[in-house]
Backbone as XML, in Angstrom:
<?xml version="1.0"?>
<chain id="A" units="angstrom">
  <residue number="1" name="MET">
    <atom name="N" x="-5.202" y="2.333" z="-14.264"/>
    <atom name="CA" x="-4.524" y="2.301" z="-12.984"/>
    <atom name="C" x="-4.909" y="3.532" z="-12.186"/>
  </residue>
  <residue number="2" name="ARG">
    <atom name="N" x="-4.856" y="3.446" z="-10.893"/>
    <atom name="CA" x="-5.234" y="4.533" z="-10.007"/>
    <atom name="C" x="-4.215" y="5.666" z="-10.064"/>
  </residue>
  <residue number="3" name="GLU">
    <atom name="N" x="-4.728" y="6.879" z="-10.091"/>
    <atom name="CA" x="-3.882" y="8.073" z="-10.109"/>
    <atom name="C" x="-3.018" y="8.121" z="-8.853"/>
  </residue>
  <residue number="4" name="GLY">
    <atom name="N" x="-1.729" y="8.331" z="-9.012"/>
    <atom name="CA" x="-0.835" y="8.483" z="-7.873"/>
    <atom name="C" x="-0.247" y="7.173" z="-7.373"/>
  </residue>
  <residue number="5" name="LEU">
    <atom name="N" x="-0.963" y="6.071" z="-7.499"/>
    <atom name="CA" x="-0.447" y="4.781" z="-7.065"/>
    <atom name="C" x="0.284" y="4.154" z="-8.238"/>
  </residue>
  <residue number="6" name="LYS">
    <atom name="N" x="1.542" y="3.759" z="-8.012"/>
    <atom name="CA" x="2.389" y="3.274" z="-9.100"/>
    <atom name="C" x="2.598" y="1.767" z="-9.000"/>
  </residue>
  <residue number="7" name="LEU">
    <atom name="N" x="1.941" y="1.037" z="-9.850"/>
    <atom name="CA" x="2.049" y="-0.412" z="-9.900"/>
    <atom name="C" x="3.458" y="-0.829" z="-10.292"/>
  </residue>
  <residue number="8" name="GLY">
    <atom name="N" x="4.026" y="-1.802" z="-9.583"/>
    <atom name="CA" x="5.332" y="-2.337" z="-9.926"/>
    <atom name="C" x="6.506" y="-1.528" z="-9.415"/>
  </residue>
  <residue number="9" name="GLU">
    <atom name="N" x="6.261" y="-0.608" z="-8.481"/>
    <atom name="CA" x="7.326" y="0.237" z="-7.943"/>
    <atom name="C" x="7.242" y="0.315" z="-6.425"/>
  </residue>
  <residue number="10" name="MET">
    <atom name="N" x="8.390" y="0.547" z="-5.785"/>
    <atom name="CA" x="8.415" y="0.857" z="-4.359"/>
    <atom name="C" x="8.016" y="2.321" z="-4.235"/>
  </residue>
  <residue number="11" name="GLN">
    <atom name="N" x="7.190" y="2.630" z="-3.237"/>
    <atom name="CA" x="6.800" y="4.017" z="-2.997"/>
    <atom name="C" x="6.356" y="4.207" z="-1.560"/>
  </residue>
  <residue number="12" name="GLU">
    <atom name="N" x="6.429" y="5.435" z="-1.105"/>
    <atom name="CA" x="6.034" y="5.753" z="0.261"/>
    <atom name="C" x="4.580" y="6.204" z="0.265"/>
  </residue>
  <residue number="13" name="LEU">
    <atom name="N" x="3.749" y="5.480" z="1.015"/>
    <atom name="CA" x="2.332" y="5.798" z="1.125"/>
    <atom name="C" x="1.979" y="6.009" z="2.590"/>
  </residue>
  <residue number="14" name="VAL">
    <atom name="N" x="0.868" y="6.686" z="2.829"/>
    <atom name="CA" x="0.431" y="7.001" z="4.187"/>
    <atom name="C" x="-0.755" y="6.112" z="4.574"/>
  </residue>
  <residue number="15" name="ILE">
    <atom name="N" x="-0.776" y="5.682" z="5.831"/>
    <atom name="CA" x="-1.897" y="4.897" z="6.342"/>
    <atom name="C" x="-3.077" y="5.849" z="6.541"/>
  </residue>
  <residue number="16" name="VAL">
    <atom name="N" x="-4.193" y="5.548" z="5.869"/>
    <atom name="CA" x="-5.367" y="6.409" z="5.974"/>
    <atom name="C" x="-6.513" y="5.752" z="6.740"/>
  </residue>
  <residue number="17" name="LYS">
    <atom name="N" x="-6.441" y="4.414" z="6.920"/>
    <atom name="CA" x="-7.503" y="3.720" z="7.652"/>
    <atom name="C" x="-7.009" y="2.368" z="8.127"/>
  </residue>
  <residue number="18" name="LYS">
    <atom name="N" x="-7.339" y="2.028" z="9.393"/>
    <atom name="CA" x="-7.031" y="0.704" z="9.931"/>
    <atom name="C" x="-8.318" y="-0.117" z="9.945"/>
  </residue>
  <residue number="19" name="VAL">
    <atom name="N" x="-8.208" y="-1.389" z="9.555"/>
    <atom name="CA" x="-9.325" y="-2.339" z="9.597"/>
    <atom name="C" x="-8.806" y="-3.641" z="10.201"/>
  </residue>
  <residue number="20" name="ASP">
    <atom name="N" x="-9.688" y="-4.567" z="10.513"/>
    <atom name="CA" x="-9.285" y="-5.830" z="11.151"/>
    <atom name="C" x="-8.298" y="-6.638" z="10.319"/>
  </residue>
  <residue number="21" name="PHE">
    <atom name="N" x="-8.372" y="-6.528" z="9.005"/>
    <atom name="CA" x="-7.555" y="-7.357" z="8.125"/>
    <atom name="C" x="-6.355" y="-6.628" z="7.527"/>
  </residue>
  <residue number="22" name="GLY">
    <atom name="N" x="-6.063" y="-5.399" z="7.990"/>
    <atom name="CA" x="-4.901" y="-4.665" z="7.494"/>
    <atom name="C" x="-5.092" y="-3.169" z="7.587"/>
  </residue>
  <residue number="23" name="VAL">
    <atom name="N" x="-4.391" y="-2.441" z="6.729"/>
    <atom name="CA" x="-4.532" y="-0.985" z="6.670"/>
    <atom name="C" x="-4.687" y="-0.573" z="5.215"/>
  </residue>
  <residue number="24" name="TYR">
    <atom name="N" x="-5.374" y="0.533" z="5.018"/>
    <atom name="CA" x="-5.475" y="1.110" z="3.682"/>
    <atom name="C" x="-4.476" y="2.239" z="3.563"/>
  </residue>
  <residue number="25" name="LEU">
    <atom name="N" x="-3.792" y="2.271" z="2.422"/>
    <atom name="CA" x="-2.756" y="3.257" z="2.146"/>
    <atom name="C" x="-3.178" y="4.131" z="0.976"/>
  </residue>
  <residue number="26" name="ALA">
    <atom name="N" x="-2.720" y="5.374" z="0.995"/>
    <atom name="CA" x="-2.964" y="6.303" z="-0.106"/>
    <atom name="C" x="-1.748" y="7.209" z="-0.228"/>
  </residue>
  <residue number="27" name="THR">
    <atom name="N" x="-1.692" y="7.986" z="-1.303"/>
    <atom name="CA" x="-0.568" y="8.901" z="-1.473"/>
    <atom name="C" x="-0.643" y="10.039" z="-0.466"/>
  </residue>
  <residue number="28" name="ALA">
    <atom name="N" x="-1.860" y="10.405" z="-0.022"/>
    <atom name="CA" x="-2.073" y="11.455" z="0.983"/>
    <atom name="C" x="-3.502" y="11.335" z="1.502"/>
  </residue>
  <residue number="29" name="PHE">
    <atom name="N" x="-3.791" y="11.973" z="2.632"/>
    <atom name="CA" x="-5.146" y="11.935" z="3.173"/>
    <atom name="C" x="-6.145" y="12.545" z="2.200"/>
  </residue>
  <residue number="30" name="GLU">
    <atom name="N" x="-5.716" y="13.515" z="1.419"/>
    <atom name="CA" x="-6.609" y="14.186" z="0.476"/>
    <atom name="C" x="-7.097" y="13.241" z="-0.623"/>
  </residue>
  <residue number="31" name="THR">
    <atom name="N" x="-6.342" y="12.180" z="-0.902"/>
    <atom name="CA" x="-6.713" y="11.226" z="-1.944"/>
    <atom name="C" x="-7.073" y="9.866" z="-1.351"/>
  </residue>
  <residue number="32" name="ALA">
    <atom name="N" x="-7.612" y="9.870" z="-0.146"/>
    <atom name="CA" x="-7.885" y="8.619" z="0.567"/>
    <atom name="C" x="-8.904" y="7.729" z="-0.138"/>
  </residue>
  <residue number="33" name="GLN">
    <atom name="N" x="-9.729" y="8.273" z="-1.023"/>
    <atom name="CA" x="-10.677" y="7.429" z="-1.747"/>
    <atom name="C" x="-9.947" y="6.559" z="-2.765"/>
  </residue>
  <residue number="34" name="ASP">
    <atom name="N" x="-8.740" y="6.925" z="-3.122"/>
    <atom name="CA" x="-7.903" y="6.170" z="-4.054"/>
    <atom name="C" x="-6.844" y="5.444" z="-3.223"/>
  </residue>
  <residue number="35" name="ARG">
    <atom name="N" x="-7.197" y="4.264" z="-2.720"/>
    <atom name="CA" x="-6.335" y="3.599" z="-1.735"/>
    <atom name="C" x="-6.108" y="2.133" z="-2.080"/>
  </residue>
  <residue number="36" name="VAL">
    <atom name="N" x="-5.124" y="1.541" z="-1.378"/>
    <atom name="CA" x="-4.742" y="0.158" z="-1.612"/>
    <atom name="C" x="-4.542" y="-0.525" z="-0.258"/>
  </residue>
  <residue number="37" name="LEU">
    <atom name="N" x="-4.827" y="-1.818" z="-0.198"/>
    <atom name="CA" x="-4.732" y="-2.578" z="1.047"/>
    <atom name="C" x="-3.318" y="-3.109" z="1.283"/>
  </residue>
  <residue number="38" name="LEU">
    <atom name="N" x="-2.861" y="-2.970" z="2.517"/>
    <atom name="CA" x="-1.661" y="-3.647" z="3.011"/>
    <atom name="C" x="-2.174" y="-4.663" z="4.028"/>
  </residue>
  <residue number="39" name="PRO">
    <atom name="N" x="-2.084" y="-5.985" z="3.734"/>
    <atom name="CA" x="-2.619" y="-7.010" z="4.634"/>
    <atom name="C" x="-1.992" y="-6.955" z="6.034"/>
  </residue>
  <residue number="40" name="ILE">
    <atom name="N" x="-2.763" y="-7.373" z="7.020"/>
    <atom name="CA" x="-2.379" y="-7.290" z="8.436"/>
    <atom name="C" x="-1.022" y="-7.927" z="8.724"/>
  </residue>
  <residue number="41" name="LYS">
    <atom name="N" x="-0.683" y="-9.028" z="8.049"/>
    <atom name="CA" x="0.603" y="-9.696" z="8.280"/>
    <atom name="C" x="1.789" y="-8.825" z="7.860"/>
  </residue>
  <residue number="42" name="GLN">
    <atom name="N" x="1.549" y="-7.826" z="7.003"/>
    <atom name="CA" x="2.603" y="-6.958" z="6.488"/>
    <atom name="C" x="2.722" y="-5.641" z="7.262"/>
  </residue>
  <residue number="43" name="VAL">
    <atom name="N" x="1.732" y="-5.318" z="8.099"/>
    <atom name="CA" x="1.691" y="-4.025" z="8.788"/>
    <atom name="C" x="2.677" y="-4.016" z="9.949"/>
  </residue>
  <residue number="44" name="PRO">
    <atom name="N" x="3.621" y="-3.045" z="9.977"/>
    <atom name="CA" x="4.539" y="-2.933" z="11.114"/>
    <atom name="C" x="3.751" y="-2.743" z="12.416"/>
  </residue>
  <residue number="45" name="ALA">
    <atom name="N" x="4.185" y="-3.405" z="13.484"/>
    <atom name="CA" x="3.450" y="-3.441" z="14.749"/>
    <atom name="C" x="3.191" y="-2.062" z="15.351"/>
  </residue>
  <residue number="46" name="ASP">
    <atom name="N" x="4.101" y="-1.150" z="15.213"/>
    <atom name="CA" x="3.970" y="0.156" z="15.862"/>
    <atom name="C" x="3.392" y="1.240" z="14.949"/>
  </residue>
  <residue number="47" name="SER">
    <atom name="N" x="2.758" y="0.860" z="13.846"/>
    <atom name="CA" x="2.256" y="1.847" z="12.891"/>
    <atom name="C" x="0.806" y="2.236" z="13.191"/>
  </residue>
  <residue number="48" name="GLY">
    <atom name="N" x="0.448" y="3.449" z="12.758"/>
    <atom name="CA" x="-0.903" y="3.940" z="12.962"/>
    <atom name="C" x="-1.310" y="4.880" z="11.843"/>
  </residue>
  <residue number="49" name="VAL">
    <atom name="N" x="-2.543" y="5.333" z="11.886"/>
    <atom name="CA" x="-3.063" y="6.252" z="10.883"/>
    <atom name="C" x="-2.181" y="7.498" z="10.845"/>
  </residue>
  <residue number="50" name="GLY">
    <atom name="N" x="-1.793" y="7.887" z="9.647"/>
    <atom name="CA" x="-0.926" y="9.047" z="9.455"/>
    <atom name="C" x="0.532" y="8.679" z="9.236"/>
  </residue>
  <residue number="51" name="ASP">
    <atom name="N" x="0.908" y="7.463" z="9.601"/>
    <atom name="CA" x="2.289" y="7.012" z="9.398"/>
    <atom name="C" x="2.543" y="6.699" z="7.933"/>
  </residue>
  <residue number="52" name="LYS">
    <atom name="N" x="3.779" y="6.900" z="7.511"/>
    <atom name="CA" x="4.176" y="6.573" z="6.139"/>
    <atom name="C" x="4.908" y="5.240" z="6.127"/>
  </residue>
  <residue number="53" name="ILE">
    <atom name="N" x="4.649" y="4.449" z="5.080"/>
    <atom name="CA" x="5.250" y="3.128" z="4.924"/>
    <atom name="C" x="5.753" y="2.992" z="3.495"/>
  </residue>
  <residue number="54" name="ASN">
    <atom name="N" x="6.949" y="2.431" z="3.327"/>
    <atom name="CA" x="7.499" y="2.171" z="2.008"/>
    <atom name="C" x="7.010" y="0.792" z="1.560"/>
  </residue>
  <residue number="55" name="VAL">
    <atom name="N" x="6.259" y="0.750" z="0.457"/>
    <atom name="CA" x="5.647" y="-0.490" z="-0.017"/>
    <atom name="C" x="5.841" y="-0.677" z="-1.516"/>
  </residue>
  <residue number="56" name="PHE">
    <atom name="N" x="5.629" y="-1.911" z="-1.953"/>
    <atom name="CA" x="5.631" y="-2.275" z="-3.367"/>
    <atom name="C" x="4.197" y="-2.630" z="-3.736"/>
  </residue>
  <residue number="57" name="LEU">
    <atom name="N" x="3.713" y="-2.140" z="-4.877"/>
    <atom name="CA" x="2.353" y="-2.423" z="-5.323"/>
    <atom name="C" x="2.351" y="-3.424" z="-6.469"/>
  </residue>
  <residue number="58" name="TYR">
    <atom name="N" x="1.461" y="-4.397" z="-6.380"/>
    <atom name="CA" x="1.334" y="-5.425" z="-7.417"/>
    <atom name="C" x="-0.124" y="-5.838" z="-7.527"/>
  </residue>
  <residue number="59" name="ARG">
    <atom name="N" x="-0.435" y="-6.626" z="-8.524"/>
    <atom name="CA" x="-1.792" y="-7.166" z="-8.686"/>
    <atom name="C" x="-1.798" y="-8.622" z="-8.224"/>
  </residue>
  <residue number="60" name="GLU">
    <atom name="N" x="-2.773" y="-8.956" z="-7.384"/>
    <atom name="CA" x="-2.904" y="-10.337" z="-6.922"/>
    <atom name="C" x="-3.676" y="-11.154" z="-7.952"/>
  </residue>
  <residue number="61" name="SER">
    <atom name="N" x="-3.914" y="-12.424" z="-7.655"/>
    <atom name="CA" x="-4.530" y="-13.336" z="-8.621"/>
    <atom name="C" x="-5.910" y="-12.895" z="-9.082"/>
  </residue>
  <residue number="62" name="SER">
    <atom name="N" x="-6.665" y="-12.196" z="-8.256"/>
    <atom name="CA" x="-7.993" y="-11.717" z="-8.667"/>
    <atom name="C" x="-7.920" y="-10.322" z="-9.292"/>
  </residue>
  <residue number="63" name="ASP">
    <atom name="N" x="-6.713" y="-9.894" z="-9.665"/>
    <atom name="CA" x="-6.440" y="-8.639" z="-10.369"/>
    <atom name="C" x="-6.675" y="-7.389" z="-9.533"/>
  </residue>
  <residue number="64" name="ARG">
    <atom name="N" x="-6.724" y="-7.529" z="-8.205"/>
    <atom name="CA" x="-6.826" y="-6.359" z="-7.336"/>
    <atom name="C" x="-5.426" y="-5.871" z="-6.995"/>
  </residue>
  <residue number="65" name="MET">
    <atom name="N" x="-5.259" y="-4.549" z="-6.912"/>
    <atom name="CA" x="-3.972" y="-3.994" z="-6.517"/>
    <atom name="C" x="-3.808" y="-4.182" z="-5.009"/>
  </residue>
  <residue number="66" name="ILE">
    <atom name="N" x="-2.615" y="-4.591" z="-4.593"/>
    <atom name="CA" x="-2.322" y="-4.839" z="-3.188"/>
    <atom name="C" x="-0.905" y="-4.376" z="-2.891"/>
  </residue>
  <residue number="67" name="ALA">
    <atom name="N" x="-0.630" y="-4.081" z="-1.632"/>
    <atom name="CA" x="0.690" y="-3.599" z="-1.220"/>
    <atom name="C" x="1.407" y="-4.658" z="-0.396"/>
  </residue>
  <residue number="68" name="THR">
    <atom name="N" x="2.741" y="-4.595" z="-0.430"/>
    <atom name="CA" x="3.579" y="-5.444" z="0.409"/>
    <atom name="C" x="4.795" y="-4.625" z="0.858"/>
  </residue>
  <residue number="69" name="VAL">
    <atom name="N" x="5.296" y="-4.914" z="2.050"/>
    <atom name="CA" x="6.511" y="-4.246" z="2.510"/>
    <atom name="C" x="7.752" y="-4.978" z="2.033"/>
  </residue>
  <residue number="70" name="THR">
    <atom name="N" x="7.585" y="-6.164" z="1.466"/>
    <atom name="CA" x="8.697" y="-6.952" z="0.951"/>
    <atom name="C" x="9.165" y="-6.382" z="-0.384"/>
  </residue>
  <residue number="71" name="GLN">
    <atom name="N" x="10.446" y="-6.057" z="-0.465"/>
    <atom name="CA" x="10.980" y="-5.541" z="-1.724"/>
    <atom name="C" x="11.235" y="-6.704" z="-2.668"/>
  </residue>
  <residue number="72" name="PRO">
    <atom name="N" x="10.683" y="-6.637" z="-3.879"/>
    <atom name="CA" x="10.860" y="-7.746" z="-4.836"/>
    <atom name="C" x="12.282" y="-7.772" z="-5.405"/>
  </residue>
  <residue number="73" name="LYS">
    <atom name="N" x="12.653" y="-8.913" z="-5.946"/>
    <atom name="CA" x="13.987" y="-9.027" z="-6.565"/>
    <atom name="C" x="14.046" y="-8.307" z="-7.906"/>
  </residue>
  <residue number="74" name="LEU">
    <atom name="N" x="12.880" y="-8.203" z="-8.576"/>
    <atom name="CA" x="12.793" y="-7.501" z="-9.857"/>
    <atom name="C" x="11.667" y="-6.474" z="-9.771"/>
  </residue>
  <residue number="75" name="MET">
    <atom name="N" x="11.914" y="-5.297" z="-10.375"/>
    <atom name="CA" x="10.888" y="-4.258" z="-10.421"/>
    <atom name="C" x="10.848" y="-3.692" z="-11.842"/>
  </residue>
  <residue number="76" name="MET">
    <atom name="N" x="9.742" y="-3.049" z="-12.175"/>
    <atom name="CA" x="9.618" y="-2.388" z="-13.467"/>
    <atom name="C" x="10.691" y="-1.310" z="-13.587"/>
  </residue>
  <residue number="77" name="GLY">
    <atom name="N" x="11.212" y="-1.153" z="-14.794"/>
    <atom name="CA" x="12.224" y="-0.110" z="-15.018"/>
    <atom name="C" x="13.585" y="-0.598" z="-14.672"/>
  </residue>
</chain>
């Protein structure tokens, strides 16, 4: 698992890059190479690079880590 990114937990991450299909999040700009995608449908309308977002990290069907702003009913721990 990626250092700093916690699978199965809600956590506050910072937007480090905007792309057409969403934004990339990381624990800080210094660790931007270690990032996770938040799909465009989940990105708050008024957010930009440098903003912090509270997200949940999970693995999608192709085993890639992805973020969602939706809080799950069950979490690890």
